[in-house]
mmCIF entry with sequence, helices, sheets and N, C-alpha, C, O atoms, coordinates in Angstrom:
data_MODEL
# 
_entry.id   MODEL 
# 
_entity.id                         1 
_entity.type                       polymer 
_entity.pdbx_number_of_molecules   1 
# 
_entity_poly.entity_id                      1 
_entity_poly.type                           'polypeptide(L)' 
_entity_poly.nstd_linkage                   no 
_entity_poly.nstd_monomer                   no 
_entity_poly.pdbx_seq_one_letter_code       MSMSRKGTPADNSPIETFHSSLKSETFYLDDIYRTTNACVINIVEEYIYYYNNVRI 
_entity_poly.pdbx_seq_one_letter_code_can   MSMSRKGTPADNSPIETFHSSLKSETFYLDDIYRTTNACVINIVEEYIYYYNNVRI 
_entity_poly.pdbx_strand_id                 A 
# 
loop_
_entity_poly_seq.entity_id 
_entity_poly_seq.num 
_entity_poly_seq.mon_id 
_entity_poly_seq.hetero 
1 1  MET n 
1 2  SER n 
1 3  MET n 
1 4  SER n 
1 5  ARG n 
1 6  LYS n 
1 7  GLY n 
1 8  THR n 
1 9  PRO n 
1 10 ALA n 
1 11 ASP n 
1 12 ASN n 
1 13 SER n 
1 14 PRO n 
1 15 ILE n 
1 16 GLU n 
1 17 THR n 
1 18 PHE n 
1 19 HIS n 
1 20 SER n 
1 21 SER n 
1 22 LEU n 
1 23 LYS n 
1 24 SER n 
1 25 GLU n 
1 26 THR n 
1 27 PHE n 
1 28 TYR n 
1 29 LEU n 
1 30 ASP n 
1 31 ASP n 
1 32 ILE n 
1 33 TYR n 
1 34 ARG n 
1 35 THR n 
1 36 THR n 
1 37 ASN n 
1 38 ALA n 
1 39 CYS n 
1 40 VAL n 
1 41 ILE n 
1 42 ASN n 
1 43 ILE n 
1 44 VAL n 
1 45 GLU n 
1 46 GLU n 
1 47 TYR n 
1 48 ILE n 
1 49 TYR n 
1 50 TYR n 
1 51 TYR n 
1 52 ASN n 
1 53 ASN n 
1 54 VAL n 
1 55 ARG n 
1 56 ILE n 
# 
_struct_asym.id          A 
_struct_asym.entity_id   1 
# 
loop_
_struct_conf.conf_type_id 
_struct_conf.id 
_struct_conf.pdbx_PDB_helix_id 
_struct_conf.beg_label_comp_id 
_struct_conf.beg_label_asym_id 
_struct_conf.beg_label_seq_id 
_struct_conf.pdbx_beg_PDB_ins_code 
_struct_conf.end_label_comp_id 
_struct_conf.end_label_asym_id 
_struct_conf.end_label_seq_id 
_struct_conf.pdbx_end_PDB_ins_code 
_struct_conf.beg_auth_comp_id 
_struct_conf.beg_auth_asym_id 
_struct_conf.beg_auth_seq_id 
_struct_conf.end_auth_comp_id 
_struct_conf.end_auth_asym_id 
_struct_conf.end_auth_seq_id 
_struct_conf.pdbx_PDB_helix_class 
_struct_conf.details 
_struct_conf.pdbx_PDB_helix_length 
HELX_P HELX_P1 AA1 PRO A 9  ? ASP A 11 ? PRO A 9  ASP A 11 5 ? 3  
HELX_P HELX_P2 AA2 ASN A 12 ? LEU A 22 ? ASN A 12 LEU A 22 1 ? 11 
HELX_P HELX_P3 AA3 LYS A 23 ? PHE A 27 ? LYS A 23 PHE A 27 3 ? 5  
HELX_P HELX_P4 AA4 ASN A 37 ? TYR A 49 ? ASN A 37 TYR A 49 1 ? 13 
HELX_P HELX_P5 AA5 TYR A 50 ? VAL A 54 ? TYR A 50 VAL A 54 3 ? 5  
# 
_struct_conf_type.id          HELX_P 
_struct_conf_type.criteria    ? 
_struct_conf_type.reference   ? 
# 
loop_
_atom_site.group_PDB 
_atom_site.id 
_atom_site.type_symbol 
_atom_site.label_atom_id 
_atom_site.label_alt_id 
_atom_site.label_comp_id 
_atom_site.label_asym_id 
_atom_site.label_entity_id 
_atom_site.label_seq_id 
_atom_site.pdbx_PDB_ins_code 
_atom_site.Cartn_x 
_atom_site.Cartn_y 
_atom_site.Cartn_z 
_atom_site.occupancy 
_atom_site.B_iso_or_equiv 
_atom_site.pdbx_formal_charge 
_atom_site.auth_seq_id 
_atom_site.auth_comp_id 
_atom_site.auth_asym_id 
_atom_site.auth_atom_id 
_atom_site.pdbx_PDB_model_num 
ATOM 1   N N  . MET A 1 1  ? 0.805  -1.211  -0.009 1.00 0.00 ? 1  MET A N  1 
ATOM 2   C CA . MET A 1 1  ? -0.016 -0.021  -0.027 1.00 0.00 ? 1  MET A CA 1 
ATOM 3   C C  . MET A 1 1  ? 0.870  1.251   0.007  1.00 0.00 ? 1  MET A C  1 
ATOM 4   O O  . MET A 1 1  ? 1.869  1.295   0.725  1.00 0.00 ? 1  MET A O  1 
ATOM 5   N N  . SER A 1 2  ? 0.519  2.203   -0.719 1.00 0.00 ? 2  SER A N  1 
ATOM 6   C CA . SER A 1 2  ? 1.272  3.401   -0.814 1.00 0.00 ? 2  SER A CA 1 
ATOM 7   C C  . SER A 1 2  ? 1.123  4.242   0.486  1.00 0.00 ? 2  SER A C  1 
ATOM 8   O O  . SER A 1 2  ? 0.046  4.323   1.077  1.00 0.00 ? 2  SER A O  1 
ATOM 9   N N  . MET A 1 3  ? 2.243  4.856   0.897  1.00 0.00 ? 3  MET A N  1 
ATOM 10  C CA . MET A 1 3  ? 2.154  5.625   2.178  1.00 0.00 ? 3  MET A CA 1 
ATOM 11  C C  . MET A 1 3  ? 2.114  7.110   1.802  1.00 0.00 ? 3  MET A C  1 
ATOM 12  O O  . MET A 1 3  ? 2.222  7.944   2.701  1.00 0.00 ? 3  MET A O  1 
ATOM 13  N N  . SER A 1 4  ? 1.974  7.468   0.603  1.00 0.00 ? 4  SER A N  1 
ATOM 14  C CA . SER A 1 4  ? 2.024  8.920   0.182  1.00 0.00 ? 4  SER A CA 1 
ATOM 15  C C  . SER A 1 4  ? 0.668  9.542   0.237  1.00 0.00 ? 4  SER A C  1 
ATOM 16  O O  . SER A 1 4  ? -0.352 8.853   0.241  1.00 0.00 ? 4  SER A O  1 
ATOM 17  N N  . ARG A 1 5  ? 0.657  10.863  0.279  1.00 0.00 ? 5  ARG A N  1 
ATOM 18  C CA . ARG A 1 5  ? -0.577 11.521  0.223  1.00 0.00 ? 5  ARG A CA 1 
ATOM 19  C C  . ARG A 1 5  ? -1.096 11.552  -1.168 1.00 0.00 ? 5  ARG A C  1 
ATOM 20  O O  . ARG A 1 5  ? -0.327 11.308  -2.098 1.00 0.00 ? 5  ARG A O  1 
ATOM 21  N N  . LYS A 1 6  ? -2.294 11.821  -1.370 1.00 0.00 ? 6  LYS A N  1 
ATOM 22  C CA . LYS A 1 6  ? -2.874 11.840  -2.716 1.00 0.00 ? 6  LYS A CA 1 
ATOM 23  C C  . LYS A 1 6  ? -2.220 12.877  -3.582 1.00 0.00 ? 6  LYS A C  1 
ATOM 24  O O  . LYS A 1 6  ? -2.181 14.055  -3.229 1.00 0.00 ? 6  LYS A O  1 
ATOM 25  N N  . GLY A 1 7  ? -1.667 12.421  -4.797 1.00 0.00 ? 7  GLY A N  1 
ATOM 26  C CA . GLY A 1 7  ? -1.079 13.411  -5.687 1.00 0.00 ? 7  GLY A CA 1 
ATOM 27  C C  . GLY A 1 7  ? 0.351  13.767  -5.408 1.00 0.00 ? 7  GLY A C  1 
ATOM 28  O O  . GLY A 1 7  ? 0.912  14.661  -6.043 1.00 0.00 ? 7  GLY A O  1 
ATOM 29  N N  . THR A 1 8  ? 0.954  13.067  -4.452 1.00 0.00 ? 8  THR A N  1 
ATOM 30  C CA . THR A 1 8  ? 2.405  13.390  -4.096 1.00 0.00 ? 8  THR A CA 1 
ATOM 31  C C  . THR A 1 8  ? 3.133  12.103  -4.042 1.00 0.00 ? 8  THR A C  1 
ATOM 32  O O  . THR A 1 8  ? 3.393  11.643  -2.930 1.00 0.00 ? 8  THR A O  1 
ATOM 33  N N  . PRO A 1 9  ? 3.494  11.468  -5.110 1.00 0.00 ? 9  PRO A N  1 
ATOM 34  C CA . PRO A 1 9  ? 4.178  10.236  -5.117 1.00 0.00 ? 9  PRO A CA 1 
ATOM 35  C C  . PRO A 1 9  ? 5.634  10.264  -4.572 1.00 0.00 ? 9  PRO A C  1 
ATOM 36  O O  . PRO A 1 9  ? 6.218  9.236   -4.231 1.00 0.00 ? 9  PRO A O  1 
ATOM 37  N N  . ALA A 1 10 ? 6.165  11.468  -4.512 1.00 0.00 ? 10 ALA A N  1 
ATOM 38  C CA . ALA A 1 10 ? 7.506  11.585  -3.993 1.00 0.00 ? 10 ALA A CA 1 
ATOM 39  C C  . ALA A 1 10 ? 7.600  11.272  -2.461 1.00 0.00 ? 10 ALA A C  1 
ATOM 40  O O  . ALA A 1 10 ? 8.684  10.958  -1.969 1.00 0.00 ? 10 ALA A O  1 
ATOM 41  N N  . ASP A 1 11 ? 6.500  11.355  -1.739 1.00 0.00 ? 11 ASP A N  1 
ATOM 42  C CA . ASP A 1 11 ? 6.477  10.983  -0.337 1.00 0.00 ? 11 ASP A CA 1 
ATOM 43  C C  . ASP A 1 11 ? 6.719  9.534   -0.080 1.00 0.00 ? 11 ASP A C  1 
ATOM 44  O O  . ASP A 1 11 ? 7.067  9.164   1.041  1.00 0.00 ? 11 ASP A O  1 
ATOM 45  N N  . ASN A 1 12 ? 6.547  8.672   -1.094 1.00 0.00 ? 12 ASN A N  1 
ATOM 46  C CA . ASN A 1 12 ? 6.698  7.275   -0.992 1.00 0.00 ? 12 ASN A CA 1 
ATOM 47  C C  . ASN A 1 12 ? 8.160  6.817   -0.941 1.00 0.00 ? 12 ASN A C  1 
ATOM 48  O O  . ASN A 1 12 ? 8.477  5.758   -0.399 1.00 0.00 ? 12 ASN A O  1 
ATOM 49  N N  . SER A 1 13 ? 9.038  7.642   -1.518 1.00 0.00 ? 13 SER A N  1 
ATOM 50  C CA . SER A 1 13 ? 10.396 7.245   -1.653 1.00 0.00 ? 13 SER A CA 1 
ATOM 51  C C  . SER A 1 13 ? 11.181 7.001   -0.333 1.00 0.00 ? 13 SER A C  1 
ATOM 52  O O  . SER A 1 13 ? 11.915 6.019   -0.219 1.00 0.00 ? 13 SER A O  1 
ATOM 53  N N  . PRO A 1 14 ? 11.017 7.889   0.638  1.00 0.00 ? 14 PRO A N  1 
ATOM 54  C CA . PRO A 1 14 ? 11.781 7.612   1.926  1.00 0.00 ? 14 PRO A CA 1 
ATOM 55  C C  . PRO A 1 14 ? 11.377 6.257   2.599  1.00 0.00 ? 14 PRO A C  1 
ATOM 56  O O  . PRO A 1 14 ? 12.249 5.517   3.054  1.00 0.00 ? 14 PRO A O  1 
ATOM 57  N N  . ILE A 1 15 ? 10.164 5.966   2.653  1.00 0.00 ? 15 ILE A N  1 
ATOM 58  C CA . ILE A 1 15 ? 9.709  4.706   3.335  1.00 0.00 ? 15 ILE A CA 1 
ATOM 59  C C  . ILE A 1 15 ? 10.139 3.516   2.489  1.00 0.00 ? 15 ILE A C  1 
ATOM 60  O O  . ILE A 1 15 ? 10.517 2.487   3.048  1.00 0.00 ? 15 ILE A O  1 
ATOM 61  N N  . GLU A 1 16 ? 10.097 3.614   1.195  1.00 0.00 ? 16 GLU A N  1 
ATOM 62  C CA . GLU A 1 16 ? 10.616 2.559   0.315  1.00 0.00 ? 16 GLU A CA 1 
ATOM 63  C C  . GLU A 1 16 ? 12.108 2.243   0.562  1.00 0.00 ? 16 GLU A C  1 
ATOM 64  O O  . GLU A 1 16 ? 12.552 1.097   0.624  1.00 0.00 ? 16 GLU A O  1 
ATOM 65  N N  . THR A 1 17 ? 12.809 3.324   0.692  1.00 0.00 ? 17 THR A N  1 
ATOM 66  C CA . THR A 1 17 ? 14.191 3.221   1.013  1.00 0.00 ? 17 THR A CA 1 
ATOM 67  C C  . THR A 1 17 ? 14.501 2.526   2.329  1.00 0.00 ? 17 THR A C  1 
ATOM 68  O O  . THR A 1 17 ? 15.362 1.652   2.427  1.00 0.00 ? 17 THR A O  1 
ATOM 69  N N  . PHE A 1 18 ? 13.757 2.959   3.328  1.00 0.00 ? 18 PHE A N  1 
ATOM 70  C CA . PHE A 1 18 ? 13.753 2.326   4.660  1.00 0.00 ? 18 PHE A CA 1 
ATOM 71  C C  . PHE A 1 18 ? 13.510 0.805   4.624  1.00 0.00 ? 18 PHE A C  1 
ATOM 72  O O  . PHE A 1 18 ? 14.265 -0.008  5.157  1.00 0.00 ? 18 PHE A O  1 
ATOM 73  N N  . HIS A 1 19 ? 12.414 0.503   3.963  1.00 0.00 ? 19 HIS A N  1 
ATOM 74  C CA . HIS A 1 19 ? 11.959 -0.902  3.814  1.00 0.00 ? 19 HIS A CA 1 
ATOM 75  C C  . HIS A 1 19 ? 13.036 -1.696  3.121  1.00 0.00 ? 19 HIS A C  1 
ATOM 76  O O  . HIS A 1 19 ? 13.263 -2.842  3.509  1.00 0.00 ? 19 HIS A O  1 
ATOM 77  N N  . SER A 1 20 ? 13.677 -1.201  2.181  1.00 0.00 ? 20 SER A N  1 
ATOM 78  C CA . SER A 1 20 ? 14.655 -1.832  1.376  1.00 0.00 ? 20 SER A CA 1 
ATOM 79  C C  . SER A 1 20 ? 15.957 -2.112  2.295  1.00 0.00 ? 20 SER A C  1 
ATOM 80  O O  . SER A 1 20 ? 16.569 -3.179  2.247  1.00 0.00 ? 20 SER A O  1 
ATOM 81  N N  . SER A 1 21 ? 16.284 -1.114  3.072  1.00 0.00 ? 21 SER A N  1 
ATOM 82  C CA . SER A 1 21 ? 17.413 -1.190  4.050  1.00 0.00 ? 21 SER A CA 1 
ATOM 83  C C  . SER A 1 21 ? 17.120 -2.248  5.139  1.00 0.00 ? 21 SER A C  1 
ATOM 84  O O  . SER A 1 21 ? 17.972 -3.065  5.489  1.00 0.00 ? 21 SER A O  1 
ATOM 85  N N  . LEU A 1 22 ? 15.981 -2.196  5.612  1.00 0.00 ? 22 LEU A N  1 
ATOM 86  C CA . LEU A 1 22 ? 15.468 -3.088  6.657  1.00 0.00 ? 22 LEU A CA 1 
ATOM 87  C C  . LEU A 1 22 ? 15.647 -4.508  6.139  1.00 0.00 ? 22 LEU A C  1 
ATOM 88  O O  . LEU A 1 22 ? 16.334 -5.315  6.765  1.00 0.00 ? 22 LEU A O  1 
ATOM 89  N N  . LYS A 1 23 ? 15.037 -4.817  5.005  1.00 0.00 ? 23 LYS A N  1 
ATOM 90  C CA . LYS A 1 23 ? 15.088 -6.175  4.453  1.00 0.00 ? 23 LYS A CA 1 
ATOM 91  C C  . LYS A 1 23 ? 16.499 -6.684  4.170  1.00 0.00 ? 23 LYS A C  1 
ATOM 92  O O  . LYS A 1 23 ? 16.856 -7.802  4.543  1.00 0.00 ? 23 LYS A O  1 
ATOM 93  N N  . SER A 1 24 ? 17.305 -5.837  3.495  1.00 0.00 ? 24 SER A N  1 
ATOM 94  C CA . SER A 1 24 ? 18.593 -6.229  3.129  1.00 0.00 ? 24 SER A CA 1 
ATOM 95  C C  . SER A 1 24 ? 19.577 -6.375  4.297  1.00 0.00 ? 24 SER A C  1 
ATOM 96  O O  . SER A 1 24 ? 20.459 -7.233  4.282  1.00 0.00 ? 24 SER A O  1 
ATOM 97  N N  . GLU A 1 25 ? 19.401 -5.516  5.306  1.00 0.00 ? 25 GLU A N  1 
ATOM 98  C CA . GLU A 1 25 ? 20.379 -5.547  6.458  1.00 0.00 ? 25 GLU A CA 1 
ATOM 99  C C  . GLU A 1 25 ? 19.944 -6.497  7.549  1.00 0.00 ? 25 GLU A C  1 
ATOM 100 O O  . GLU A 1 25 ? 20.722 -6.769  8.465  1.00 0.00 ? 25 GLU A O  1 
ATOM 101 N N  . THR A 1 26 ? 18.680 -7.032  7.482  1.00 0.00 ? 26 THR A N  1 
ATOM 102 C CA . THR A 1 26 ? 18.250 -8.010  8.579  1.00 0.00 ? 26 THR A CA 1 
ATOM 103 C C  . THR A 1 26 ? 17.882 -9.333  7.976  1.00 0.00 ? 26 THR A C  1 
ATOM 104 O O  . THR A 1 26 ? 18.619 -10.309 8.117  1.00 0.00 ? 26 THR A O  1 
ATOM 105 N N  . PHE A 1 27 ? 16.796 -9.381  7.332  1.00 0.00 ? 27 PHE A N  1 
ATOM 106 C CA . PHE A 1 27 ? 16.224 -10.596 6.910  1.00 0.00 ? 27 PHE A CA 1 
ATOM 107 C C  . PHE A 1 27 ? 17.095 -11.347 5.775  1.00 0.00 ? 27 PHE A C  1 
ATOM 108 O O  . PHE A 1 27 ? 17.376 -12.540 5.885  1.00 0.00 ? 27 PHE A O  1 
ATOM 109 N N  . TYR A 1 28 ? 17.474 -10.612 4.749  1.00 0.00 ? 28 TYR A N  1 
ATOM 110 C CA . TYR A 1 28 ? 18.197 -11.259 3.629  1.00 0.00 ? 28 TYR A CA 1 
ATOM 111 C C  . TYR A 1 28 ? 19.672 -11.523 4.116  1.00 0.00 ? 28 TYR A C  1 
ATOM 112 O O  . TYR A 1 28 ? 20.276 -12.512 3.702  1.00 0.00 ? 28 TYR A O  1 
ATOM 113 N N  . LEU A 1 29 ? 20.236 -10.655 4.976  1.00 0.00 ? 29 LEU A N  1 
ATOM 114 C CA . LEU A 1 29 ? 21.658 -10.848 5.391  1.00 0.00 ? 29 LEU A CA 1 
ATOM 115 C C  . LEU A 1 29 ? 21.773 -12.049 6.270  1.00 0.00 ? 29 LEU A C  1 
ATOM 116 O O  . LEU A 1 29 ? 22.800 -12.728 6.266  1.00 0.00 ? 29 LEU A O  1 
ATOM 117 N N  . ASP A 1 30 ? 20.723 -12.333 7.040  1.00 0.00 ? 30 ASP A N  1 
ATOM 118 C CA . ASP A 1 30 ? 20.770 -13.480 7.988  1.00 0.00 ? 30 ASP A CA 1 
ATOM 119 C C  . ASP A 1 30 ? 20.053 -14.712 7.470  1.00 0.00 ? 30 ASP A C  1 
ATOM 120 O O  . ASP A 1 30 ? 19.928 -15.721 8.164  1.00 0.00 ? 30 ASP A O  1 
ATOM 121 N N  . ASP A 1 31 ? 19.564 -14.602 6.178  1.00 0.00 ? 31 ASP A N  1 
ATOM 122 C CA . ASP A 1 31 ? 18.908 -15.685 5.592  1.00 0.00 ? 31 ASP A CA 1 
ATOM 123 C C  . ASP A 1 31 ? 17.685 -16.058 6.331  1.00 0.00 ? 31 ASP A C  1 
ATOM 124 O O  . ASP A 1 31 ? 17.412 -17.250 6.476  1.00 0.00 ? 31 ASP A O  1 
ATOM 125 N N  . ILE A 1 32 ? 16.887 -15.075 6.837  1.00 0.00 ? 32 ILE A N  1 
ATOM 126 C CA . ILE A 1 32 ? 15.618 -15.360 7.512  1.00 0.00 ? 32 ILE A CA 1 
ATOM 127 C C  . ILE A 1 32 ? 14.506 -15.255 6.520  1.00 0.00 ? 32 ILE A C  1 
ATOM 128 O O  . ILE A 1 32 ? 14.249 -14.185 5.969  1.00 0.00 ? 32 ILE A O  1 
ATOM 129 N N  . TYR A 1 33 ? 13.832 -16.378 6.284  1.00 0.00 ? 33 TYR A N  1 
ATOM 130 C CA . TYR A 1 33 ? 12.701 -16.446 5.334  1.00 0.00 ? 33 TYR A CA 1 
ATOM 131 C C  . TYR A 1 33 ? 11.487 -16.875 5.987  1.00 0.00 ? 33 TYR A C  1 
ATOM 132 O O  . TYR A 1 33 ? 10.418 -16.494 5.511  1.00 0.00 ? 33 TYR A O  1 
ATOM 133 N N  . ARG A 1 34 ? 11.500 -17.667 7.085  1.00 0.00 ? 34 ARG A N  1 
ATOM 134 C CA . ARG A 1 34 ? 10.276 -18.087 7.777  1.00 0.00 ? 34 ARG A CA 1 
ATOM 135 C C  . ARG A 1 34 ? 10.531 -17.784 9.314  1.00 0.00 ? 34 ARG A C  1 
ATOM 136 O O  . ARG A 1 34 ? 11.547 -18.142 9.910  1.00 0.00 ? 34 ARG A O  1 
ATOM 137 N N  . THR A 1 35 ? 9.530  -17.114 9.851  1.00 0.00 ? 35 THR A N  1 
ATOM 138 C CA . THR A 1 35 ? 9.667  -16.790 11.315 1.00 0.00 ? 35 THR A CA 1 
ATOM 139 C C  . THR A 1 35 ? 8.281  -16.426 11.884 1.00 0.00 ? 35 THR A C  1 
ATOM 140 O O  . THR A 1 35 ? 7.293  -16.289 11.163 1.00 0.00 ? 35 THR A O  1 
ATOM 141 N N  . THR A 1 36 ? 8.270  -16.283 13.186 1.00 0.00 ? 36 THR A N  1 
ATOM 142 C CA . THR A 1 36 ? 6.893  -15.952 13.832 1.00 0.00 ? 36 THR A CA 1 
ATOM 143 C C  . THR A 1 36 ? 6.718  -14.492 13.869 1.00 0.00 ? 36 THR A C  1 
ATOM 144 O O  . THR A 1 36 ? 7.705  -13.767 13.745 1.00 0.00 ? 36 THR A O  1 
ATOM 145 N N  . ASN A 1 37 ? 5.513  -13.994 14.032 1.00 0.00 ? 37 ASN A N  1 
ATOM 146 C CA . ASN A 1 37 ? 5.216  -12.550 14.117 1.00 0.00 ? 37 ASN A CA 1 
ATOM 147 C C  . ASN A 1 37 ? 5.964  -11.881 15.230 1.00 0.00 ? 37 ASN A C  1 
ATOM 148 O O  . ASN A 1 37 ? 6.446  -10.762 15.057 1.00 0.00 ? 37 ASN A O  1 
ATOM 149 N N  . ALA A 1 38 ? 6.082  -12.536 16.388 1.00 0.00 ? 38 ALA A N  1 
ATOM 150 C CA . ALA A 1 38 ? 6.840  -12.023 17.518 1.00 0.00 ? 38 ALA A CA 1 
ATOM 151 C C  . ALA A 1 38 ? 8.329  -11.776 17.200 1.00 0.00 ? 38 ALA A C  1 
ATOM 152 O O  . ALA A 1 38 ? 8.920  -10.776 17.607 1.00 0.00 ? 38 ALA A O  1 
ATOM 153 N N  . CYS A 1 39 ? 8.888  -12.713 16.473 1.00 0.00 ? 39 CYS A N  1 
ATOM 154 C CA . CYS A 1 39 ? 10.280 -12.626 16.036 1.00 0.00 ? 39 CYS A CA 1 
ATOM 155 C C  . CYS A 1 39 ? 10.490 -11.427 15.095 1.00 0.00 ? 39 CYS A C  1 
ATOM 156 O O  . CYS A 1 39 ? 11.433 -10.650 15.238 1.00 0.00 ? 39 CYS A O  1 
ATOM 157 N N  . VAL A 1 40 ? 9.569  -11.317 14.132 1.00 0.00 ? 40 VAL A N  1 
ATOM 158 C CA . VAL A 1 40 ? 9.629  -10.175 13.160 1.00 0.00 ? 40 VAL A CA 1 
ATOM 159 C C  . VAL A 1 40 ? 9.456  -8.881  13.895 1.00 0.00 ? 40 VAL A C  1 
ATOM 160 O O  . VAL A 1 40 ? 10.241 -7.977  13.608 1.00 0.00 ? 40 VAL A O  1 
ATOM 161 N N  . ILE A 1 41 ? 8.545  -8.669  14.797 1.00 0.00 ? 41 ILE A N  1 
ATOM 162 C CA . ILE A 1 41 ? 8.354  -7.441  15.518 1.00 0.00 ? 41 ILE A CA 1 
ATOM 163 C C  . ILE A 1 41 ? 9.598  -7.171  16.292 1.00 0.00 ? 41 ILE A C  1 
ATOM 164 O O  . ILE A 1 41 ? 10.007 -6.011  16.345 1.00 0.00 ? 41 ILE A O  1 
ATOM 165 N N  . ASN A 1 42 ? 10.259 -8.159  16.915 1.00 0.00 ? 42 ASN A N  1 
ATOM 166 C CA . ASN A 1 42 ? 11.448 -7.886  17.692 1.00 0.00 ? 42 ASN A CA 1 
ATOM 167 C C  . ASN A 1 42 ? 12.631 -7.409  16.701 1.00 0.00 ? 42 ASN A C  1 
ATOM 168 O O  . ASN A 1 42 ? 13.362 -6.460  16.984 1.00 0.00 ? 42 ASN A O  1 
ATOM 169 N N  . ILE A 1 43 ? 12.739 -8.099  15.607 1.00 0.00 ? 43 ILE A N  1 
ATOM 170 C CA . ILE A 1 43 ? 13.785 -7.697  14.643 1.00 0.00 ? 43 ILE A CA 1 
ATOM 171 C C  . ILE A 1 43 ? 13.597 -6.286  14.178 1.00 0.00 ? 43 ILE A C  1 
ATOM 172 O O  . ILE A 1 43 ? 14.557 -5.516  14.150 1.00 0.00 ? 43 ILE A O  1 
ATOM 173 N N  . VAL A 1 44 ? 12.308 -5.893  13.785 1.00 0.00 ? 44 VAL A N  1 
ATOM 174 C CA . VAL A 1 44 ? 11.993 -4.608  13.310 1.00 0.00 ? 44 VAL A CA 1 
ATOM 175 C C  . VAL A 1 44 ? 12.301 -3.514  14.338 1.00 0.00 ? 44 VAL A C  1 
ATOM 176 O O  . VAL A 1 44 ? 12.925 -2.497  14.033 1.00 0.00 ? 44 VAL A O  1 
ATOM 177 N N  . GLU A 1 45 ? 11.835 -3.766  15.576 1.00 0.00 ? 45 GLU A N  1 
ATOM 178 C CA . GLU A 1 45 ? 12.053 -2.850  16.687 1.00 0.00 ? 45 GLU A CA 1 
ATOM 179 C C  . GLU A 1 45 ? 13.582 -2.590  16.861 1.00 0.00 ? 45 GLU A C  1 
ATOM 180 O O  . GLU A 1 45 ? 14.007 -1.440  16.971 1.00 0.00 ? 45 GLU A O  1 
ATOM 181 N N  . GLU A 1 46 ? 14.364 -3.636  16.882 1.00 0.00 ? 46 GLU A N  1 
ATOM 182 C CA . GLU A 1 46 ? 15.767 -3.529  17.073 1.00 0.00 ? 46 GLU A CA 1 
ATOM 183 C C  . GLU A 1 46 ? 16.415 -2.801  15.963 1.00 0.00 ? 46 GLU A C  1 
ATOM 184 O O  . GLU A 1 46 ? 17.346 -2.031  16.194 1.00 0.00 ? 46 GLU A O  1 
ATOM 185 N N  . TYR A 1 47 ? 15.975 -3.002  14.785 1.00 0.00 ? 47 TYR A N  1 
ATOM 186 C CA . TYR A 1 47 ? 16.469 -2.378  13.579 1.00 0.00 ? 47 TYR A CA 1 
ATOM 187 C C  . TYR A 1 47 ? 16.102 -0.849  13.537 1.00 0.00 ? 47 TYR A C  1 
ATOM 188 O O  . TYR A 1 47 ? 16.917 -0.025  13.121 1.00 0.00 ? 47 TYR A O  1 
ATOM 189 N N  . ILE A 1 48 ? 14.887 -0.508  13.966 1.00 0.00 ? 48 ILE A N  1 
ATOM 190 C CA . ILE A 1 48 ? 14.559 0.864   14.028 1.00 0.00 ? 48 ILE A CA 1 
ATOM 191 C C  . ILE A 1 48 ? 15.367 1.653   15.014 1.00 0.00 ? 48 ILE A C  1 
ATOM 192 O O  . ILE A 1 48 ? 15.754 2.792   14.752 1.00 0.00 ? 48 ILE A O  1 
ATOM 193 N N  . TYR A 1 49 ? 15.635 1.017   16.204 1.00 0.00 ? 49 TYR A N  1 
ATOM 194 C CA . TYR A 1 49 ? 16.609 1.654   17.135 1.00 0.00 ? 49 TYR A CA 1 
ATOM 195 C C  . TYR A 1 49 ? 18.039 1.826   16.532 1.00 0.00 ? 49 TYR A C  1 
ATOM 196 O O  . TYR A 1 49 ? 18.669 2.873   16.675 1.00 0.00 ? 49 TYR A O  1 
ATOM 197 N N  . TYR A 1 50 ? 18.498 0.795   15.880 1.00 0.00 ? 50 TYR A N  1 
ATOM 198 C CA . TYR A 1 50 ? 19.774 0.836   15.270 1.00 0.00 ? 50 TYR A CA 1 
ATOM 199 C C  . TYR A 1 50 ? 19.794 1.913   14.182 1.00 0.00 ? 50 TYR A C  1 
ATOM 200 O O  . TYR A 1 50 ? 20.764 2.663   14.069 1.00 0.00 ? 50 TYR A O  1 
ATOM 201 N N  . TYR A 1 51 ? 18.739 1.990   13.391 1.00 0.00 ? 51 TYR A N  1 
ATOM 202 C CA . TYR A 1 51 ? 18.678 2.945   12.151 1.00 0.00 ? 51 TYR A CA 1 
ATOM 203 C C  . TYR A 1 51 ? 18.711 4.395   12.623 1.00 0.00 ? 51 TYR A C  1 
ATOM 204 O O  . TYR A 1 51 ? 19.339 5.283   12.047 1.00 0.00 ? 51 TYR A O  1 
ATOM 205 N N  . ASN A 1 52 ? 17.979 4.553   13.721 1.00 0.00 ? 52 ASN A N  1 
ATOM 206 C CA . ASN A 1 52 ? 17.830 6.004   14.245 1.00 0.00 ? 52 ASN A CA 1 
ATOM 207 C C  . ASN A 1 52 ? 18.883 6.432   15.189 1.00 0.00 ? 52 ASN A C  1 
ATOM 208 O O  . ASN A 1 52 ? 19.086 7.638   15.336 1.00 0.00 ? 52 ASN A O  1 
ATOM 209 N N  . ASN A 1 53 ? 19.597 5.522   15.867 1.00 0.00 ? 53 ASN A N  1 
ATOM 210 C CA . ASN A 1 53 ? 20.503 5.942   16.847 1.00 0.00 ? 53 ASN A CA 1 
ATOM 211 C C  . ASN A 1 53 ? 21.993 5.564   16.654 1.00 0.00 ? 53 ASN A C  1 
ATOM 212 O O  . ASN A 1 53 ? 22.896 6.337   16.974 1.00 0.00 ? 53 ASN A O  1 
ATOM 213 N N  . VAL A 1 54 ? 22.209 4.342   16.117 1.00 0.00 ? 54 VAL A N  1 
ATOM 214 C CA . VAL A 1 54 ? 23.545 3.840   16.005 1.00 0.00 ? 54 VAL A CA 1 
ATOM 215 C C  . VAL A 1 54 ? 24.078 4.047   14.630 1.00 0.00 ? 54 VAL A C  1 
ATOM 216 O O  . VAL A 1 54 ? 25.217 4.496   14.502 1.00 0.00 ? 54 VAL A O  1 
ATOM 217 N N  . ARG A 1 55 ? 23.367 3.763   13.619 1.00 0.00 ? 55 ARG A N  1 
ATOM 218 C CA . ARG A 1 55 ? 23.757 3.839   12.255 1.00 0.00 ? 55 ARG A CA 1 
ATOM 219 C C  . ARG A 1 55 ? 24.157 5.259   11.795 1.00 0.00 ? 55 ARG A C  1 
ATOM 220 O O  . ARG A 1 55 ? 25.025 5.387   10.932 1.00 0.00 ? 55 ARG A O  1 
ATOM 221 N N  . ILE A 1 56 ? 23.562 6.302   12.336 1.00 0.00 ? 56 ILE A N  1 
ATOM 222 C CA . ILE A 1 56 ? 23.949 7.630   11.961 1.00 0.00 ? 56 ILE A CA 1 
ATOM 223 C C  . ILE A 1 56 ? 25.315 7.937   12.460 1.00 0.00 ? 56 ILE A C  1 
ATOM 224 O O  . ILE A 1 56 ? 25.822 9.036   12.234 1.00 0.00 ? 56 ILE A O  1 
# 
């Protein structure tokens, strides 16, 4: 689903970049293809902390 406002497709670019980074730096890097919802939530929360505080 698009996260942009109506008529402004440029708003979608930052979230698409974040999703790409999230997938490539967590799930694809560690070969995680099947997991539980709780595990995914934990991975995403840890990555958001890393992305906002450590990575910069």
